[in-house]
One Martini backbone bead per residue (centre of mass of N, CA, C, O) as a GRO file, in nm:
protein
  155
    1MET     BB    1  11.285  10.734   6.455
    2GLU     BB    2  11.386  10.479   6.608
    3SER     BB    3  11.217  10.167   6.703
    4GLY     BB    4  11.414  10.088   6.898
    5ILE     BB    5  11.616  10.027   7.214
    6THR     BB    6  11.866  10.160   7.155
    7SER     BB    7  12.179  10.308   7.232
    8LEU     BB    8  12.417  10.585   7.211
    9GLY     BB    9  12.465  10.635   7.521
   10PRO     BB   10  12.500  10.817   7.805
   11SER     BB   11  12.439  11.104   7.656
   12HIS     BB   12  12.135  10.956   7.567
   13GLU     BB   13  12.068  10.920   7.887
   14ILE     BB   14  11.814  10.841   8.134
   15VAL     BB   15  11.874  10.706   8.471
   16SER     BB   16  11.662  10.507   8.685
   17THR     BB   17  11.690  10.364   9.023
   18ARG     BB   18  11.524  10.097   9.206
   19ILE     BB   19  11.446   9.927   9.518
   20PHE     BB   20  11.192   9.694   9.569
   21THR     BB   21  10.976   9.552   9.827
   22VAL     BB   22  10.908   9.322   9.590
   23PRO     BB   23  10.798   9.120   9.380
   24ARG     BB   24  10.827   9.117   9.045
   25ALA     BB   25  10.541   9.055   8.967
   26LEU     BB   26  10.417   9.300   9.107
   27LEU     BB   27  10.561   9.526   8.974
   28PHE     BB   28  10.469   9.450   8.686
   29ARG     BB   29  10.161   9.489   8.747
   30ALA     BB   30  10.183   9.803   8.795
   31TRP     BB   31  10.238   9.829   8.466
   32GLU     BB   32  10.010   9.632   8.315
   33GLU     BB   33   9.777   9.763   8.499
   34PRO     BB   34   9.577  10.039   8.453
   35GLU     BB   35   9.457  10.055   8.753
   36HIS     BB   36   9.751  10.117   8.857
   37LEU     BB   37   9.914  10.311   8.673
   38LYS     BB   38   9.721  10.566   8.696
   39ASN     BB   39   9.804  10.618   9.009
   40TRP     BB   40  10.143  10.662   8.949
   41TRP     BB   41  10.183  10.823   8.698
   42GLY     BB   42  10.397  11.052   8.760
   43PRO     BB   43  10.439  11.317   8.921
   44ALA     BB   44  10.367  11.499   9.166
   45GLY     BB   45  10.011  11.572   9.132
   46PHE     BB   46   9.954  11.379   8.907
   47THR     BB   47   9.716  11.278   8.668
   48ASN     BB   48   9.502  11.030   8.486
   49THR     BB   49   9.389  10.962   8.147
   50PHE     BB   50   9.284  10.669   7.999
   51TRP     BB   51   9.210  10.582   7.652
   52GLU     BB   52   9.463  10.371   7.589
   53PHE     BB   53   9.552  10.005   7.664
   54ASP     BB   54   9.774   9.801   7.472
   55PHE     BB   55   9.940   9.529   7.612
   56ARG     BB   56  10.145   9.504   7.344
   57GLU     BB   57  10.312   9.456   7.082
   58GLY     BB   58  10.204   9.753   6.908
   59GLY     BB   59  10.065   9.884   7.123
   60ILE     BB   60   9.863  10.138   7.258
   61TRP     BB   61   9.933  10.447   7.468
   62ARG     BB   62   9.674  10.670   7.572
   63PHE     BB   63   9.719  10.987   7.745
   64THR     BB   64   9.643  11.213   8.025
   65MET     BB   65   9.816  11.463   8.193
   66HIS     BB   66   9.749  11.622   8.504
   67GLY     BB   67   9.818  11.889   8.640
   68PRO     BB   68   9.809  12.044   8.954
   69GLU     BB   69   9.747  12.348   8.828
   70LYS     BB   70   9.812  12.292   8.520
   71GLY     BB   71   9.748  12.120   8.253
   72ASN     BB   72   9.749  11.909   7.960
   73TYR     BB   73   9.915  11.594   7.859
   74GLU     BB   74   9.963  11.449   7.575
   75ASN     BB   75   9.991  11.086   7.517
   76LYS     BB   76  10.183  10.865   7.279
   77CYS     BB   77  10.236  10.511   7.273
   78GLU     BB   78  10.455  10.227   7.188
   79PHE     BB   79  10.490   9.908   7.207
   80ILE     BB   80  10.800   9.708   7.145
   81LYS     BB   81  10.854   9.553   7.426
   82ILE     BB   82  10.773   9.233   7.592
   83GLU     BB   83  10.893   9.064   7.904
   84LYS     BB   84  10.758   8.861   8.108
   85PRO     BB   85  10.889   9.013   8.409
   86ALA     BB   86  11.153   9.201   8.270
   87LEU     BB   87  11.016   9.385   8.012
   88ILE     BB   88  10.968   9.735   7.903
   89ALA     BB   89  10.891   9.890   7.584
   90TRP     BB   90  10.886  10.231   7.446
   91LYS     BB   91  10.745  10.481   7.217
   92ARG     BB   92  10.713  10.806   7.142
   93HIS     BB   93  10.446  11.009   6.961
   94SER     BB   94  10.526  11.241   7.152
   95GLN     BB   95  10.612  11.512   7.296
   96PRO     BB   96  10.894  11.411   7.381
   97TYR     BB   97  11.116  11.224   7.206
   98PHE     BB   98  11.139  10.874   7.313
   99ARG     BB   99  11.265  10.595   7.485
  100VAL     BB  100  11.175  10.304   7.678
  101LEU     BB  101  11.351  10.113   7.944
  102ALA     BB  102  11.216   9.846   8.152
  103THR     BB  103  11.366   9.682   8.421
  104PHE     BB  104  11.332   9.356   8.605
  105GLU     BB  105  11.527   9.266   8.892
  106GLU     BB  106  11.589   8.994   9.070
  107ILE     BB  107  11.712   8.962   9.392
  108SER     BB  108  11.455   8.846   9.535
  109SER     BB  109  11.146   8.742   9.645
  110GLU     BB  110  11.131   9.065   9.777
  111GLU     BB  111  11.334   9.194   9.543
  112THR     BB  112  11.351   9.481   9.308
  113ARG     BB  113  11.504   9.599   9.021
  114LEU     BB  114  11.470   9.920   8.874
  115VAL     BB  115  11.521  10.011   8.533
  116PHE     BB  116  11.499  10.354   8.393
  117LYS     BB  117  11.519  10.420   8.047
  118MET     BB  118  11.599  10.717   7.850
  119LEU     BB  119  11.605  10.736   7.498
  120PHE     BB  120  11.801  10.938   7.279
  121ASP     BB  121  11.905  11.066   6.968
  122THR     BB  122  12.014  11.318   7.134
  123GLU     BB  123  12.198  11.504   7.346
  124GLU     BB  124  12.018  11.758   7.349
  125GLU     BB  125  11.754  11.629   7.425
  126CYS     BB  126  11.854  11.510   7.688
  127ASN     BB  127  11.950  11.779   7.836
  128LYS     BB  128  11.671  11.923   7.840
  129LEU     BB  129  11.557  11.703   8.061
  130LYS     BB  130  11.767  11.632   8.285
  131LYS     BB  131  11.721  11.878   8.480
  132PHE     BB  132  11.408  11.743   8.580
  133VAL     BB  133  11.365  11.423   8.547
  134VAL     BB  134  11.508  11.288   8.776
  135ASP     BB  135  11.322  11.397   9.002
  136LYS     BB  136  11.051  11.303   8.867
  137ASN     BB  137  11.117  10.998   8.880
  138GLU     BB  138  11.122  10.980   9.193
  139GLU     BB  139  10.826  11.066   9.231
  140ASN     BB  140  10.720  10.823   9.068
  141PHE     BB  141  10.842  10.608   9.262
  142ASP     BB  142  10.683  10.704   9.513
  143LYS     BB  143  10.402  10.632   9.391
  144LEU     BB  144  10.460  10.339   9.341
  145GLU     BB  145  10.508  10.255   9.644
  146GLN     BB  146  10.219  10.320   9.721
  147GLU     BB  147  10.078  10.119   9.534
  148LEU     BB  148  10.222   9.864   9.636
  149ARG     BB  149  10.101   9.871   9.917
  150LYS     BB  150   9.814   9.839   9.826
  151MET     BB  151   9.852   9.570   9.684
  152LYS     BB  152   9.969   9.406   9.927
  153ALA     BB  153   9.688   9.448  10.102
  154GLN     BB  154   9.549   9.282   9.908
  155PRO     BB  155   9.391   8.974   9.867
   0.00000   0.00000   0.00000
């Protein structure tokens, strides 16, 4: 798998976008600080155990996602590009293999657009996940919104 974050086009991407009513720096913090990320990462009902979180280019993020009914899902990712507070990219070293590009676009001082792109090497790999991942990404964003509300309420 290519280590970069380039895309082979729309047929190889799953893109989810949402506008959050928070400053860009706060949204970025929810991703870069593991004490927040572990609270919202994954679809509804999932929880996480983080084993390693080295938030730097070349750093490893290793965690277990715990399903709501059954199943533990081991994940290993490597951060390949970080531009605070605008971009985070990583590649997965566990199946299913893909790269992620998350961009944080400031709309105003209190609004940020998040674009979350999952980039696949083949159209077939992309289509296998597309059937259910789009809805699961929305659930993930819902959990992120809840975490952001908590973060905003903290002094």
